[in-house]
N, C-alpha and C positions, 0 to 999 in steps of 0.2 A: 466452331462446328463446321464440319465439311459439307459442302453442298454437292448433291449427287442426284441425278435424275435419269430414269430410263423410260422410254416410250416404245411401244410395239406398233408398227404400222404394216398392215397387210397390203401387198402389192396387187395390181390388177388381176394377175392370173390365179390368185388365191393359193398358190403353191409356195410363194416366197414371202418371208416376213422380214422386214427391216427392224432391227433392234437399234434404236437411236439412243445413245448414251451421251450425257453431257455433265459438266461440272468438274469437280476434283475427284480423281480416282485414286484409291489406295488399296493395299492388300486386304484391308478390312472389308472391301466390297466383293471379294472373290466368291465367298459363299453365296452371296445374293445372285451373282452371275450364274453359278452352277444351278441353283434352284430355278431361276428364270429359264435358262436354256434347256434344262431337262424337261420342263413343262412344255415349252415350245416344240421341242423335238418330237413329242408324242403326236403332234398334229401336222407340223410343217416339215417339208423335206429340205428346203433351201433357206438359208439365213444370210442376211447381210448385217454384220455388226458394224454400225456406223458410229465412230467416236467423234462427235461433233462438238465444237466449241469447248474443247477440253482445256481448262486452265492449267491443270497439273495432273500428271499421271505417274503413279508409283511404278518403278520398273518391275517390281515383283508382281503387281497387278497385271501388267502387260504380259509377263511370262505365263501367268495363269491363263489368261485369255488365249495365248498362242498354244499352250498345251491342250486346252480344251478344243481349239480349232483343229489341231492335229487328230485328237481323239474322234471328233465328229467325222473328219475326212476318212479316217481309217475304218469307220463304221458306216460307210456309204452315205454319208451326209455331206452336202456341199455347204461350205461356210466361207464367207469372205470377211476379212477384217480391213476396214478402210479408214484411213485418217492421214492427214498431213502431219507426220511426226518428225522428230529430230532425226538426223542421219543415223545416229546410233540405234534408235528404235526401228528405223526402216531396215537397217542391216539385220536386226533380230528377226523381223518379219520375213525378209528374204531367206535367211537361214532356215526358218521354220517351213517356208514353202518348199525349199530344196529337200528337207528331211521328210516331208509328208508326201512327196511325189515318188 
C-alpha cells in the first residue's frame, strides 16, 4: 500500500497556504490533488506546493501538478512547486515555468 499524506498550513498573512505533500506519489493521487486545490482556490490566492520527504514520485503525477500549476497561473493565481527533485524533473519544472510566463 502506498503511503501518501497532505497537510495544509496557513501562513502568517492569511493569503498564502502551504500545501505540504509527503510520501510516495503516483498518478492515482492526481484526482485528489485537483479536488484539494480547487477547494483551496476558493479561499486563498497564493499557494506553495511543497513536496517534502518524497520517497518516490511518478513522473505522470508530477506532470499533472505542473499542468495544474500552469492552469492556476493562467487564471491569475500564483502557485509555486518546490522540491529538491532529480535533474530530469527540475528540467520539466523549468520548462513549465517558461511555458507559463
